[in-house]
N, C-alpha and C positions, 0 to 999 in steps of 0.2 A: 487517657486522651482518645479524643475522635481521630477516625481515620477515613481517608477518602481515597477514591482510584483516580488517576488520571484520564478515564474516560467517563466514568459514570460514578455518582454521589452514591454513598451508601449508608448515610446516616442524615438525621432529621436534627433541629433544634429541640430544647428541651423548652417545655413551658415555662419553666422559672427564668431560664435564660432568655429568652423569648420575650418578657415585660422588662427587661432592663436596657433602657434606650441612652445610647452614648451621645448621638447625634440627631437632632432632629432640624429638618428645614421645612420651613412654611411660605409656601405661596412666592418663591423665589423667582426674580426676573430679572432679565439683563436684556435691557434694549428690546429688541424684535427678535432676538436670537432665542431667548427659553422665556416660557410664561407660565406663570401659577404651578412653580415645581415644588410638590410636598411631599416627603418622604420621611422615615425613620431609620435609624442604622441602630444595630444592638450590639451588645458585646459579644464578642467570639464570633462575630457574623459576616460573611462575606456578602454583600449586597450587589450583585452585577445591573450595569444599567447599558443597555444597548439599543441599535438605531441606526438608520442608514447615515451615508454621509449628509450633513448639515441638519440632522435630527436635533441636535442640541448636547450631543455627550461630552466634548471638549469643553463648550462653552461653561456648562456646569462645574465641571473639575476646575476649569481657571477662575470660575468667579467664587467657589468655596475655600479657594487658595489666595486670593485676594489680587490676582493678577489684573482681572478683570472687574470694573465696578459694577455693585449690586444697585440695581434700577429700583427694586422693591423687595419686601420679604424679611422673614426673620432667620435666622439663626442660632441654636441652642445646644450647649456642651455639657453634658452631663446635668441637665436641667436648668441650666442659666444661661440666660441670652449673652450671645457675644456679638460683638461687630468686627467685621472684616474688611478693612479699606485695603490693607496692603499684605503683601507676604509675610511682612514681620508681623503684623496681628495674627495670620495663621500660626506662624512659627512660634510665637508666643504662647498660644492655646493647644501646641503641640499637635498641629494638622500638617501633615508632610505630602507633597504631589511627586509622583513620578510621570515627569510630562509627556507627551506624545513625543516632542523630537529632544530624545538624548542628547545630540549633539548642540542643538541650538539653546536648550533651556534647562537641561539636566548637568551639563557637564562645563568644565573648563578644559577644554581638549589640549591645550598645550602647557598644561601644568601636570604634575605627577598623579600618581594614583593615591599617595597617600595624601597631597594637598587636597584632592576632591573628597577623598572619604572624611577628613576633619572638617571640611569647610563650615559644616552646621553647628559644630561646638569648639570652634576656635576662641570665643569666649569664656568658654569653659575650662580650656586646656591652658588658658594665659593667668599670669599673674602681674601684677603692675604693668601690663600691656606688653609683657615678655612672653612668648610663646614658648611652652614647656616641650622641648622636640623629642626628648624621652616618651612624654606621654602620647604624643602624636604618633610616633612609629608604632607603640604599642595600639592604640585605638585602629590604626591601619592594619596591622598584622591580624588583627582580629577579625575585622570583617573579611580580610582577603582569605584567612582561613574558614570562616564561619559560612561566607557565600561562594567559597570555592573559585574565586578570581585566579584563572590564570594570567600570570604576567612573571616576568625573570626577575623584577625588582620592584619594590615598594616606590623607587624615584623614576620610573619608567613613566614617559608621558602618556596619557591616555588617549590619543589619538593614535598610537601605534598598537592598541588593542582591538581584539575583534569585537564586533558589535553585540554579541552576546555578553561578551566579559565587560565590556562598557557599560552595559544595561545594569549588569551585576553590582557595579561600582555607584551606579546612580542609587540602587536599592540600600547597598549597604551605607552611603552617605547618611541617607535618612534615616536608618535605624539607631546609628550613634543617639539620635534625639530621643528614642523610646517613644513613638507616636501614639498619640491615643486614637487617631484616626488617619489613615493611610489611604492616599487619593492614588489610584493606578490608572493611567491613561494609555491604553493600547500598549501595555507592558511588554508584550513579545513581539511587536513588529519588528521584523528584519533582523531576528537571531535564528541560530540552529535550534535542533530539536534537545540537544543536551541542554544548553542553555535556557531554553523554554522550561525543561523539567525543573531546573535548578531555580528558576524565578517561581513557578506553581509551589514547590515545595517551600519556598519561603513565604508565601502567600498563606499555603497552609498552616504554617507553623505561628504566623501571626495572629491567625482567627482561633487556634490551639490555644493560645494564652490567656485568652479572655479577657483581656486586660484592654484591649483596643477593638476597634471596628474597622473594616476593609470595604472602601467603593471601587469597584472593579468596572472601568469605561473600556470597553471591548466591543469592535466590530465581529470579531471571532466568536461564530456562535457556538462551536465545539469550545473553546474556552470558557465562556458565560455559562455554559450548562455544566461543563466537568468542574468547576469552581465554586459556582453560587449556591447560596441557602434560599434566596429568592431573586427575581428577575425583573426588572423595571423595563419597560419597553417605550420607547420615544420615537415620537413622528412630530415631523415640523414644530420642534420647540415644545410640545407639551408631552405629559404623561398619557400615553395612549393606553396601557394597560399593565397590570402587575399579575406575575406569575409565581407560585409557588414551586420550589425545586425539590420539595420533598418526597413525590415521585417524580424521577428525573423527565424534565421536559423533552419533548420529543424536537429534534431541531427543524423538522417540517413546519411545525405548528410555529415556531419562533420564528421563521422564515417570514410566514404569511402573517404575523404581526407587526413585524418591523416595515412591512410594506401597507400597513395601516388597514389590514383585512381582519374583520370581526369574525371567529368562526361560528 
């Protein structure tokens, strides 16, 4: 298994793995917010996408998950073109999103930890439209254990958890779907150091399975450098540059790039 440091990456993608594309995006546009966005995501890869506020990070994430409409462009998953008009389309293709606002878009805060975790798999845990409570509890407990979610009970309302544990619930609920593409939009904003490390470990674990690809949208430059195999820098809705992180990118160079400054 490949190993990474929380501060500096210490490995590179093999040539064989680098050829296996799981998600391909070509000429993606969304009104005037993003323009002509193209990239490939490989199996077992964490692709970091960063930029200043207004650069188009969240817009790409939301468009790929079907929240915002695609104006132009094509999306292919495992070599097959797919249409994503709604979030249901994205979920059907096993694309998951950890949204920027966990309380507004990622959770039903007045429902329990268990209810939130099993939400994406309710149909899988039902028979004749009757939910199997025992299976639901089992799935919830597994994610609580695996994500190290601190809660006094699976029936506790999510609104009473800390910000970090709320984010772990969001991550855990999507992992119940075994996603092929995991999209994370500012995943560690507003969480403490321990929760951040737990989320980072989860991201590493997903990539290490080599059964999916991870898109990391983040304005935290240390996070992008520490986690990513490659880094795409956005500027005013366009791809400004792409950086290989095989030799870790220096933060000062990445900072210049997000400002639209060429070296």
